[in-house]
C-alpha positions in Angstrom: 100.3 6.1 221.9 100.5 8.6 219.4 102.3 8.2 216.0 106.3 9.3 215.6 106.5 11.8 212.8 109.5 13.5 211.3 110.4 16.4 212.1 112.8 20.0 211.5 116.5 18.7 211.5 116.8 22.1 214.4 114.6 20.5 216.1 116.1 17.3 216.2 119.7 18.8 216.7 118.1 20.9 219.9 116.2 18.1 221.0 119.2 15.4 221.3 121.5 17.7 222.7 118.7 18.3 225.8 119.8 14.6 226.0 123.5 15.3 226.4 124.2 14.7 222.7 127.2 16.4 220.7 128.0 17.4 217.0 131.5 15.1 217.0 131.4 16.1 213.1 129.8 17.9 210.6 129.5 18.6 207.3 127.0 21.1 204.9 124.3 17.6 204.9 124.5 16.4 208.1 125.2 16.4 211.5 127.2 12.9 213.5 126.0 13.1 216.8 127.5 11.1 220.0 127.2 11.0 223.5 129.3 9.2 225.9 130.7 5.7 225.2 127.5 5.2 222.9 129.5 2.5 220.2 127.5 4.3 216.8 127.3 8.2 216.5 123.8 8.9 215.8 124.1 10.6 212.3 121.4 13.7 211.1 120.8 14.6 207.5 119.9 18.7 207.5 119.7 19.6 204.2 116.4 18.4 204.5 112.8 19.6 204.8 112.0 17.4 208.0 114.1 14.2 209.0 113.3 10.5 207.0 110.7 8.6 209.1 113.0 6.2 210.3 115.8 8.4 211.8 112.6 10.0 213.6 112.0 6.7 214.7 115.6 5.7 215.4 116.1 9.4 217.6 112.7 8.7 219.2 113.3 5.8 220.4 117.0 7.3 221.7 115.1 9.5 223.8 112.3 8.3 224.7 109.3 9.1 222.8 107.2 12.1 225.7 110.4 13.5 225.3 110.3 13.1 221.6 106.4 13.8 221.4 106.9 17.0 223.7 109.5 18.4 220.8 107.2 18.3 218.3 104.2 19.7 220.2 106.6 22.4 220.2 107.3 22.9 216.5 103.3 21.8 215.6 101.0 23.7 217.2 97.9 21.2 218.7 95.9 22.1 216.8 97.4 19.8 214.0 98.7 16.9 216.1 95.5 16.3 218.0 93.1 15.0 216.5 90.2 16.1 219.1 91.5 19.6 218.2 89.0 21.5 215.8 
């Protein structure tokens, strides 16, 4: 199985919104996303180059690993993520 790697905040935002999450609160440093009746919002820092690995993994579990990796391959060319490509 591929390894979860951090993505830029904007890519995480797009991924969550594609899965029905909405920004419910925002400040200059973070977004808070919620979906339906989920108890806790998903916090995503936006003032970073890449989201921390712990948050990336949490989001991959929320949206599904396949969709997370699809977004990864959209953001990062295959030559950087596929060890078989030289």
